[in-house]
N, C-alpha and C positions, 0 to 999 in steps of 0.2 A: 464375552465371546463375539467374534465377528460374524455378522450375518452373511449368508450366501444366497445367490439368486436361485430360483427354481428353474431347472433346465430340463427340457423334454423335447422330443421329436414330434413335429406335427406339420402337416401340409408340405412335406418334402424338405423341411429344414429344422434346425434346432431353434426352439423358442426359449426366451428368458423372461421371467416375471419377477419383479422386485417389490411390488407395492400392493399385493393382494392380501386380504385378511387370511389367516391360516385356516379359517373354516369356510373360505369361499369354495363353492362346489365347482367341479369340472363343468357341469352344465351351465352355471352362471358365467364362467369364463368363456365358454364357447359362444353362447348367445349374446352376451353383453360386451365382451372384450374383443374376442376374435371375429365376431359377426358371422359365425358359422351357425346359421339358424335352422339348418336341416334337422338337427337333433332337437326333439320336442320335450316340453315339460308337461307331464300328465298329473301324476299323483304326488311327486316330490317325496316319495318314501320307498322307492325300489320295488313297487308292485306291478306297475302297468307295462314297463318296458319301452315306453315311447322315447326314453332318453338313452337307450342302449348304445354304447360305444364299444370299441375293442381296444384293449391295452396290449401292447407288445413289450416283452421283457426278456432280457437275456437270462438264461438259466445258468446254474453253476457249472454245467458242462459246456457252456459257450453257445448253446443252441438258442434260437429265438422261439418263444412261445407266444401265442395269441389267445386272449380270453375275453369273452363278452362280459361287461359289467354295467351297472347302473350309474350313469354320470351324475344323477341328481343327488346322490348321497356320498360320492367320493370327493374328498377334499383335495384341492389343487396341489398342495405340496407333496402329496403322495405320488404325483406323476414324476418327480425328480428322477432322472436317469432312465425313463421309460419312453415308449412311443404311444401316441394317442391317435387312433384311427377313427375317423368319422365318415358319415355318408358322403361328405363332399370329396373325400379322397378316392372314392371308387370310380368316379367318372374318368375314363381314359384320356390320354393326351389328345387324341384325335376327335374327342367329343362323344365317342360311342359309350354305351353303357357297359358296366361290368356284367359278366354272365349271371350273377345273382340278381341284379336289377332287371336284366333282360328276361330272365325266367319269370320274375314277378309280373312283368308286362304280358308276356305270352300266355301265362296261366290265369290272368285276370285276378291276381292276388291283392290288388289295391282298389279300394273304393273311395272313401273319404280321404285317405292318404295320410291322416295324422299319425297313425301307428306304424306306417310303412317303413320309415327310416330305421326304427328299432328292429323290426323284423328282418330287414335287409342286413343289418349289422350282425344279428345273431346268426343268420344264414351264412354271412361272409366268414365268421369265425369257424363255422362248421366246414365251409368250403376249403379253408386252409388245411384241414386235416385229411383231405382226399386229393386224388390226382385227377385233373380235368381229363375227361375222356375215359376215365376208369370207372369202376363200380360206384354207383350212387349210394349214398348212405341209405339204410333201410328206413322204413316209415317210423319205427319206434325211436330210432336215433334222432330223426328230424323232430319228432314230437318232444323228445327230451330236451333238445336244443332250444325249443320255443316255449318252454314252460314259463319263462319270465316275460313273455310278450302277450298282451291282451288285444284282441280284435273284436270290436263290437258291431261291425257292419258287414265286412266281407265274409267272415267265417273262415274256418281253418282249412277246409278241403283244398281250395285253390292255392293257399300258401304252402301247404305240405306238398302239393304237386309241383310248385315252383322249386322247393327243396330237392325234389327228385330230378327235376328237369335241368337244374343249373349245371350239373356235372357233365352233361352231354353237349353243352354249347361250346363253341371255340374258346380256347384259353385266352385270358386277357393279354394285351401286348402294350408296350410303351407305358407302363404304369409306374407311378411314384411309389407303389407298394411292393417293390422288389425286396424280398426278405433279406438278401445279402446286403443291400444298400442300407436298410434300416439297422441291421446288426452292426454294420461298420460305424454308423452314426452313434449308436448307443455305447459302443466301446469308448468313444471319446468323452462320454458323459459319466463314466464310472468314477465313483469316489472311493478313495482308500480309507477315509476316516468318517467320523460322524458328520452328518449334514445338519447344519443349524440354519434355520430361516426365521428372522424376526420380522413380524409384520408392522405396519405403521402404528398400531396401537401399543406395541411393545410385547405382545404375546409371541412366544417362541415355539417353533416346531422342531423337535429333535428327532433325527433318524440315525441312530447308531448302527454300526456294522457288526458288532460282536455282543454276545450275551453279557460279558463282563462290563462292557461300556454301558449297556442298557441298565444293568443292575446298579452300577455306580450312579447313574443319573437318577434312577428311581429312589435310591437310598438318600441321595442329596436333596431331592425334592419329592417327598412322598405324595404330595397333593397333585403332582403332574398327572394328567389324564392319559392313561394308556389307550392308544388307538391301534386297532388292527384293520379289519375290513370296513369299518364305519357303517356296517349294515344295521347297527342299533344306534350308535353314537351319532351317526349322520342325521337321524330323525330328531335328536335332541335339538339340533340347529334348525332343520327345515320345518319342523312342526311345533316345537316348543320355544324356539328362538332363544335358547340358552347360551350364555357365555361359558366357554369351556376352560379358559385359562390356558396354560402351557400344555402342549401335547407331546407325548413320547410315543413315537411310531415304531411298531414291532416289525413292520413289513420288510425292512432291509437287514434284519439281524440273521446272518447266514447260518449260525449254529443253532438257531431256533426254527430253521426250515427243514430239518432233517427228519426222515422216517427211517428208523433202523429196527432190526429185529435182533434181540440178544437175550440170552438166559430165559427163553420161553415167553418173552413179552415183545409186543410191538410198541416202540417208544416213538411218540409223535410230538415233535416240537410245537411250541405255542404259536409259531408263525406259519404253520402249515395250513393251507386252505382247506375248507371243508370238503371240497371236491377231491383233493389228493388224499385227505385223511380217510374219507369213506371208501375210496378205491382200495387203500391198503387194508382197512378193516374188513371189507367185504371179501377180499382174497382169503382171509383167515376164517371169516364167519359169513358164508354166503347168505345166511338168513337175513342179513342187513340190507339186501339188495333193494327191497321195496322202500324201506325207510330212507335209504340214500336218495333214491329218485324222487321221493315225496318231500324231502327236506327243502323247504322254500322253493327256489328256482335255480337254474344253472348259473345265471349271473350273480345271484347272492352267494351260492356255494363257491364260485370262483373268487369272490372278494373276501367273504367272511372266513374266519379261522375256527378250528375246533377249540383251540385254547381260549379264544374270545367267548365262544358259546358256553364253555365251562365256567369261566371267570364271571360272566354275566349273572349266572345263577338264577335265570328266569324259571319260575315254577312250571312254565309251559315249553321249556326248551326240549326239543325232541332227542337230542343226543344223550342226555344224562340217564334216563331210565335204562336204555340199552347198555350203556357203559357200566352202570351200577350193577345190572344183572350179570354182566360178564366179569365182575370183580375188579374193575379198573382202579388204578391208583393215580393220584395227581402229584406232580412234582412242583414244589414251591421253592422259590429262590429269593434270598435277601443278600445283597452284595455277592460274595462268592460261596455262600453257604446254601446248601439245598437240603430240603427235607421232604419226605414222602408220607402221604396219608391216604386211606381209602377215600374214594371219590365221594361216597355218601356222607363222610364226616366233614367235608368242606362246607356244607350248607347248614347254617345255624338257624336262620329265620329268613323271612322274606327280604331278599336283596342284601342279606348279611352273610358273610362267609368267615371262615376261620383264618383268613390271611391276616398277618400282622402288618403294621404300618411299614411301608417300603417294600413289602413282599409282593411277588407276582407269580402267576402261573407260568412255569417254564416248559413243562411237558406233561404228557399223559402216557401212562403205561397200561397196556391192555393185554391180558393173557392170550397167547396164541391158541391154546387149547381151551375150548369152552365146555359148558355142561353138555350132558348127553342130548338133551332136548332144549332148544333155544328158539324163541320167536319174539318178534316185535310187532306191535299193531298201533295204528293211528286212526283216531276218529276225528273227522273234520268236515266242515260243510262242503268244501270242494276237495276233489282228489288231489289235484296239483296245487302247489303254491298257496298253501293255507296254513294258518296256525292251528295247532291241535286243540280240541276240546279235551280229549284224553289221549295220552300216549302211554302204552303199556309195554313192558318187557318181562319175559318169563324165562327162567333158566332152571331146569331140574335134572337130577340124575337119579335113575331108577335101577335098582338091582333086585332080582328075584321078585319083581312086581311091587317092591316097596320103595318109597321115596327116601333117598339117602341124603340128598342135598337139594336145597331150594333157595332161589334168590328171585324175588319179585319186586319190581319197582314201577312207579307210575309218575307221570307228569300231568299237571292239570287237576290234580286231586287234593293238593295241599299248598301251603305257602312256599314250599320248596320241592324239588324232586325228592321222592321219599320211598324207602323200602316198606313193604307190607309185612311187618314183623308178625302180626297176628295170623295172617293168612299163611305165611311160611311155617309157623308153628303148627298150624292145623294140618299141614301136609307131611311134615317130617315124621318118618317112622310109620307112615300109614300106607295102605295099599293104594296104588295109582288107579283108582276106580271112581265111578260117578259119585258114590256117597262121600268119599273123601273130598272130591272137588267141590261138591255143593256145600260141604262144611267150610271149606276155605273161602268160597264165595260169600258166605254169611259173615265170615270173620273180617272181610274187607270193610264192613261197616264200622268195625272197631278200630281199623287202621286209619280211616280217612273221614273227614267231614267236609266234602267239597262245597264250593260256593256256586251261586247262580250269577252268570254274567251274560254278555252279549253273545257268547259262543255256545253256551249250553246251560241248562238248568242243573241244579244240584242233583235232582232226581235222575236226570238223563245220565249225568256223569257216573253216579253210583251204579245205576243199572247197567250202563255200558261197560264199566270196569269189570263187573261180575261176569257179564256175558263174554267178555274177552278171555277171561280165565277159563270159562267153559269151552270156548272155541279152541283154546290151547290144548285142553284135554282131548277134544275130539280129533285134533290133528296128530296127537302123540300117543294115544292109547294103543293097546295091542292090535286092535282092528281099526286102525286110523282111517278116517274118512278121506276120500280123495280131495285134492285142492278144489275141484269144481263144486264140491258140496259145501264148502265153507267160504269161498271167495268168488264174488260175482264177476270179477275180472279174469278169472282163470279160464284157460281154454276148456270149452265144453260146459261152462257154467250155464245153468238153466235146463240142461238135458240129463241131469243126474236122476237116478231112481227116486221115486217118491219116498221110499223108506229112508234113504240117506238124507234127503232134504228135510224130512220131518225130524230126524235125529239131530240136525244141525240148528234147530230152532229152540231157543230158551225163552 
């Protein structure tokens, strides 16, 4: 096959790259090749946000969207057909600052300045979603946009104030970031067929446009590494220095980017970002709101996919417990043949799945109607942007005071995301009362034998898992406790009656 150049829009014009390794990161390209050193390298794993850039991409409806991502773990060939916006682009033609930058200056949001370009780019992406002079994004929206950016000296108050201030400043003028101009340039870069890029070492990056082309390539070369948002695979390169071989990119497969509702299920294609997937799931299941916002950070959710999170099979992946509790099914594809199986049956052992050679995750199907009571909980050292020590999901249906259905799943408690069969058995057919719940809490010790690691001890995990089940009962029993009694972040927390606070302690 003939190699093609990587083409993308940056600094006001189309750029072409023909000699970069397929695993060269966008950050490496910016700093070492393009000499755009405003973007910084901090952690090289997508945690600190110093490397944040914004990607512009044409959607299927022809509209241009902007999303903040971590350039340190994005591979350069994934930019093909897209726009790359960096902090250098924000300065206006007359030398004046963009309103986002000006707001950071006016609000004293920068001290050492190392993290500042990343904050500016996250805020610029947010700026694009609002009208200058119009209502400013509320404080929580700004905080959500900044979950992927760490500041160790200035603190967040002045940066959040800059996010509120930026919308009231005069709109930018004479900017190279005019969305219509960017969209016009991107239309000239659109490819009708599979993009193939061969690097100097001979490794090939394939970016097919259709699921059938993707499936054919995977079947022909089962060892080809599937790449989605590279939020995990990227670290194999930046931290472990692994050679990945040929890459098969899912990000341009249009028919795997669909979210559709049919026959009582939400079907989410494997190339749908985590942010889009959770937005759709939360519409049907509002109880997922907190898990959505606490899943990694916005730049990670913008890049990573739900399909990749599922295929990865991490025992601490936050999506799987909730999806298992909801009765989700995974759609696997080999060539043009698809099969469906319950999500919990996909995981056989640590990092081992039921996928056959040449098979891949094509979609996920989640029931629109959930159980009567459904909750998810996450225990981690930080509230935002942290990996779970324990992630729990509970779904039960109660009729006439008796538990008729129960699905319980945990992450962080075993080598795979796993249902709690013993605890479920202890609930089924029993009164939904404290005695039953305590029996199910005890049964969890027969379901799981957790490990001790850097995130938590085995004892903490076991105790935390049991307490989360008790909390679930407190929130769903007939005389359910108010949110303020069980959640320290809920409005009014800390001012609940003493009796309620005591009842919420196990």
